[in-house]
VOBA-1610 file (N, C-alpha, C; in pm, whole numbers, padded with zeros to 5 digits, always signed):
BEGIN
Unk+09756+06604+09752Unk+09768+06746+09781Unk+09739+06828+09655Unk+09791+06786+09539Unk+09770+06860+09415Unk+09623+06858+09376Unk+09557+06744+09398Unk+09414+06734+09367Unk+09334+06829+09456Unk+09372+06838+09584Unk+09303+06927+09677Unk+09316+07072+09632Unk+09436+07113+09592Unk+09459+07251+09548Unk+09379+07280+09422Unk+09380+07188+09326Unk+09303+07207+09203Unk+09154+07219+09234Unk+09103+07134+09321Unk+08961+07140+09358Unk+08929+07273+09428Unk+09020+07321+09513Unk+08998+07449+09581Unk+08993+07564+09481Unk+09082+07564+09384Unk+09083+07670+09281Unk+08952+07668+09203Unk+08908+07550+09162Unk+08783+07539+09085Unk+08665+07585+09169Unk+08661+07547+09297Unk+08550+07587+09384Unk+08546+07738+09402Unk+08662+07798+09425Unk+08667+07945+09444Unk+08626+08016+09315Unk+08679+07971+09201Unk+08646+08034+09073Unk+08497+08021+09043Unk+08438+07906+09072Unk+08295+07886+09048Unk+08211+07979+09134Unk+08247+07992+09259Unk+08173+08080+09351Unk+08183+08225+09308Unk+08303+08266+09271Unk+08322+08405+09229Unk+08240+08435+09104Unk+08241+08348+09006Unk+08168+08373+08882Unk+08017+08380+08903Unk+07963+08310+09001Unk+07819+08313+09026Unk+07774+08450+09076Unk+07859+08519+09147Unk+07820+08646+09210Unk+07884+08767+09144Unk+07953+08749+09037Unk+08030+08858+08978Unk+07944+08948+08891Unk+07984+09072+08893Unk+07931+09172+08801Unk+08053+09217+08721Unk+08034+09259+08598Unk+08146+09298+08515Unk+08239+09395+08590Unk+08368+09365+08590Unk+08466+09449+08657Unk+08496+09406+08799Unk+08422+09312+08853Unk+08441+09271+08992Unk+08537+09154+09009Unk+08574+09086+08902Unk+08658+08966+08912Unk+08783+08983+08827Unk+08897+08943+08882Unk+09023+08944+08809Unk+09096+08813+08833Unk+09176+08774+08736Unk+09264+08658+08748Unk+09404+08704+08714Unk+09502+08655+08789Unk+09638+08702+08771Unk+09737+08586+08768Unk+09838+08601+08685Unk+09955+08513+08686Unk+10068+08594+08749Unk+10149+08526+08831Unk+10249+08603+08903Unk+10379+08526+08924Unk+10484+08603+08943Unk+10615+08552+08980Unk+10639+08598+09123Unk+10690+08510+09208Unk+10713+08545+09348Unk+10855+08508+09388Unk+10906+08580+09487Unk+11036+08549+09546Unk+11019+08550+09697Unk+11058+08440+09763Unk+11050+08429+09908Unk+11190+08434+09967Unk+11207+08511+10073Unk+11339+08530+10131Unk+11390+08405+10203Unk+11301+08325+10259Unk+11342+08204+10329Unk+11396+08105+10227Unk+11522+08068+10236Unk+11588+07975+10145Unk+11596+08027+10001Unk+11575+08156+09980Unk+11589+08219+09848Unk+11517+08141+09738Unk+11384+08136+09747Unk+11306+08058+09652Unk+11228+08147+09556Unk+11228+08109+09429Unk+11144+08173+09328Unk+11019+08088+09313Unk+10908+08153+09282Unk+10784+08080+09267Unk+10695+08135+09158Unk+10598+08053+09119Unk+10498+08091+09021Unk+10362+08075+09085Unk+10271+08169+09057Unk+10143+08163+09126Unk+10026+08209+09043Unk+09911+08189+09104Unk+09783+08229+09048Unk+09707+08302+09158Unk+09649+08415+09124Unk+09569+08493+09219Unk+09436+08527+09155Unk+09330+08508+09229Unk+09198+08552+09187Unk+09160+08670+09276Unk+09089+08764+09222Unk+09044+08880+09301Unk+08896+08900+09279Unk+08826+08922+09388Unk+08683+08948+09384Unk+08655+09072+09467Unk+08584+09169+09408Unk+08555+09296+09476Unk+08407+09298+09513Unk+08372+09254+09637Unk+08231+09249+09676Unk+08170+09389+09695Unk+08251+09484+09741Unk+08208+09624+09754Unk+08321+09712+09703Unk+08288+09833+09667Unk+08386+09925+09611Unk+08508+09937+09701Unk+08626+09924+09640Unk+08757+09938+09703Unk+08800+09823+09794Unk+08716+09725+09818Unk+08754+09609+09901Unk+08762+09486+09813Unk+08874+09414+09821Unk+08892+09293+09742Unk+08927+09175+09831Unk+08877+09059+09792Unk+08917+08933+09852Unk+09006+08866+09748Unk+09124+08819+09790Unk+09220+08768+09693Unk+09280+08634+09737Unk+09214+08523+09700Unk+09278+08393+09724Unk+09394+08375+09626Unk+09498+08305+09673Unk+09620+08296+09593Unk+09691+08165+09623Unk+09753+08108+09521Unk+09834+07988+09535Unk+09969+08014+09469Unk+10077+07985+09541Unk+10212+08001+09487Unk+10288+07871+09507Unk+10348+07821+09400Unk+10436+07706+09409Unk+10579+07758+09401Unk+10659+07730+09505Unk+10798+07772+09506Unk+10885+07661+09448Unk+10961+07697+09347Unk+11044+07602+09275Unk+11155+07546+09364Unk+11202+07430+09329Unk+11303+07360+09408Unk+11433+07440+09410Unk+11490+07453+09529Unk+11619+07518+09549Unk+11684+07447+09667Unk+11803+07395+09648Unk+11874+07320+09753Unk+11787+07206+09807Unk+11725+07132+09717Unk+11641+07016+09752Unk+11517+07053+09831Unk+11475+07178+09829Unk+11355+07222+09899Unk+11260+07288+09801Unk+11132+07256+09816Unk+11028+07323+09738Unk+10920+07365+09837Unk+10824+07441+09790Unk+10722+07489+09882Unk+10594+07527+09812Unk+10493+07545+09892Unk+10362+07585+09844Unk+10301+07681+09946Unk+10247+07790+09897Unk+10172+07885+09981Unk+10031+07894+09929Unk+09935+07883+10018Unk+09795+07911+09987Unk+09758+08029+10076Unk+09716+08138+10015Unk+09688+08261+10089Unk+09545+08308+10065Unk+09490+08372+10164Unk+09361+08440+10149Unk+09380+08580+10207Unk+09392+08678+10117Unk+09420+08815+10157Unk+09301+08906+10129Unk+09298+09017+10201Unk+09200+09123+10179Unk+09278+09248+10143Unk+09235+09316+10036Unk+09298+09441+09991Unk+09200+09556+10010Unk+09250+09670+10052Unk+09171+09793+10049Unk+09236+09883+09945Unk+09171+09899+09830Unk+09229+09969+09715Unk+09211+10120+09730Unk+09322+10193+09716Unk+09322+10339+09725Unk+09368+10394+09590Unk+09273+10435+09504Unk+09312+10489+09374Unk+09385+10623+09392Unk+09500+10638+09327Unk+09572+10766+09334Unk+09561+10843+09204Unk+09524+10773+09096Unk+09497+10836+08966Unk+09409+10740+08888Unk+09377+10776+08765Unk+09291+10688+08685Unk+09363+10560+08643Unk+09497+10558+08652Unk+09574+10442+08609Unk+09649+10371+08722Unk+09653+10429+08839Unk+09739+10376+08945Unk+09664+10368+09077Unk+09690+10262+09153Unk+09630+10246+09285Unk+09728+10172+09376Unk+09716+10198+09504Unk+09793+10125+09605Unk+09695+10056+09698Unk+09742+09955+09769Unk+09653+09887+09863Unk+09733+09816+09973Unk+09689+09836+10097Unk+09743+09752+10203Unk+09677+09615+10192Unk+09745+09513+10239Unk+09686+09379+10238Unk+09708+09313+10373Unk+09612+09231+10409Unk+09615+09157+10534Unk+09548+09024+10508Unk+09603+08916+10560Unk+09540+08788+10533Unk+09602+08672+10607Unk+09557+08554+10566Unk+09602+08428+10624Unk+09685+08353+10523Unk+09778+08272+10573Unk+09860+08190+10485Unk+09875+08049+10540Unk+09881+07955+10449Unk+09919+07817+10482Unk+10043+07789+10399Unk+10149+07744+10464Unk+10274+07717+10395Unk+10314+07571+10416Unk+10352+07508+10308Unk+10404+07371+10314Unk+10542+07374+10249Unk+10643+07334+10325Unk+10780+07329+10273Unk+10828+07186+10278Unk+10879+07137+10167Unk+10919+06998+10154Unk+11069+06990+10127Unk+11137+06903+10200Unk+11278+06876+10177Unk+11288+06736+10119Unk+11339+06725+09995Unk+11343+06597+09925Unk+11434+06494+09991Unk+11549+06535+10040Unk+11645+06440+10094Unk+11631+06417+10245Unk+11567+06512+10314Unk+11546+06497+10458Unk+11399+06527+10490Unk+11311+06428+10471Unk+11167+06451+10492Unk+11132+06500+10632Unk+11215+06470+10729Unk+11188+06517+10866Unk+11197+06669+10878Unk+11260+06734+10780Unk+11269+06880+10779Unk+11153+06946+10705Unk+11062+06867+10650Unk+10943+06922+10585Unk+10850+06978+10692Unk+10787+07091+10663Unk+10700+07156+10763Unk+10571+07206+10699Unk+10468+07214+10782Unk+10341+07277+10748Unk+10315+07385+10852Unk+10284+07505+10806Unk+10261+07616+10899Unk+10142+07699+10854Unk+10069+07752+10950Unk+09965+07851+10925Unk+10012+07981+10985Unk+09976+08091+10924Unk+10022+08220+10974Unk+09944+08335+10913Unk+10007+08450+10914Unk+09943+08573+10868Unk+10030+08644+10765Unk+09964+08718+10676Unk+10030+08805+10578Unk+09998+08949+10614Unk+10096+09036+10603Unk+10074+09179+10615Unk+10166+09247+10514Unk+10112+09342+10436Unk+10196+09405+10335Unk+10126+09515+10258Unk+10185+09550+10145Unk+10135+09656+10058Unk+10145+09610+09913Unk+10059+09667+09831Unk+10063+09638+09688Unk+10036+09764+09608Unk+10066+09755+09480Unk+10038+09865+09388Unk+10002+09804+09253Unk+09913+09872+09181Unk+09875+09825+09048Unk+09872+09941+08951Unk+09906+09911+08826Unk+09908+10011+08721Unk+09830+09957+08601Unk+09736+10034+08552Unk+09655+09997+08437Unk+09739+10015+08310Unk+09768+09903+08244Unk+09846+09907+08120Unk+09756+09944+08003Unk+09645+09872+07991Unk+09541+09904+07895Unk+09412+09846+07952Unk+09300+09877+07889Unk+09171+09835+07942Unk+09173+09687+07982Unk+09137+09658+08105Unk+09127+09525+08163Unk+09261+09461+08201Unk+09375+09519+08167Unk+09505+09458+08195Unk+09587+09546+08288Unk+09628+09488+08401Unk+09706+09561+08502Unk+09838+09489+08529Unk+09940+09567+08556Unk+10063+09517+08616Unk+10050+09542+08765Unk+10093+09450+08848Unk+10089+09475+08992Unk+10211+09419+09061Unk+10238+09472+09176Unk+10345+09423+09261Unk+10297+09426+09406Unk+10344+09329+09482Unk+10309+09321+09625Unk+10434+09286+09704Unk+10445+09343+09821Unk+10550+09308+09916Unk+10480+09276+10046Unk+10505+09158+10098Unk+10438+09118+10222Unk+10534+09047+10314Unk+10500+09048+10440Unk+10574+08974+10540Unk+10484+08863+10589Unk+10533+08740+10587Unk+10456+08627+10636Unk+10506+08591+10775Unk+10414+08592+10869Unk+10445+08556+11007Unk+10407+08410+11024Unk+10509+08325+11036Unk+10491+08180+11049Unk+10584+08130+11159Unk+10539+08037+11239Unk+10623+07983+11346Unk+10754+07928+11288Unk+10866+07982+11332Unk+11000+07939+11292Unk+11029+07956+11143Unk+10942+08020+11067Unk+10963+08032+10923Unk+10919+08168+10870Unk+10933+08275+10947Unk+10897+08408+10897Unk+10975+08438+10770Unk+10910+08506+10678Unk+10978+08543+10555Unk+10910+08661+10489Unk+10984+08727+10401Unk+10922+08829+10317Unk+10900+08767+10179Unk+10791+08809+10115Unk+10757+08759+09981Unk+10731+08880+09893Unk+10796+08882+09778Unk+10776+08988+09679Unk+10710+08925+09557Unk+10606+08991+09505Unk+10528+08937+09394Unk+10524+09040+09281Unk+10541+08993+09158Unk+10520+09073+09037Unk+10422+08997+08951Unk+10323+09067+08895Unk+10226+08993+08816Unk+10148+09077+08717Unk+10072+09005+08635Unk+09979+09065+08540Unk+09842+09011+08571Unk+09744+09101+08575Unk+09607+09054+08601Unk+09514+09107+08493Unk+09414+09026+08466Unk+09311+09060+08369Unk+09180+09070+08442Unk+09109+09182+08425Unk+08981+09205+08488Unk+08872+09173+08388Unk+08778+09089+08430Unk+08668+09046+08343Unk+08555+09147+08344
//
């Protein structure tokens, strides 16, 4: 599973770099909190802006172990960026999610789910090429709906 995720990240990054123009690609490190089982996570998000104000944002979040449970989210979201000033923008997001939740002591409770993301985000330009951002989304998953809050820093190339 880890090899698959690494290969997917490399493939997405390679594709984005082939078609990128300066300012169209960003990479972000993020902290996430999921309401289901109160899990904290660490993630990576890539952003590609194929046309003005529209972004494609693949993302991977690993949720740290809590009560013998850990998890992984792989998301593919679309953002529509609405600049409100030269330093600040908001964006609705909509996308797909794949969630894998693992229970160490009771493997029969481990689950894999596909679903949808819907939410909002905001970003603030700290200095040239560096943004702080936050996102709040609701993940619709069979028997595992949850809200996810993300805080992160992104660098635009």
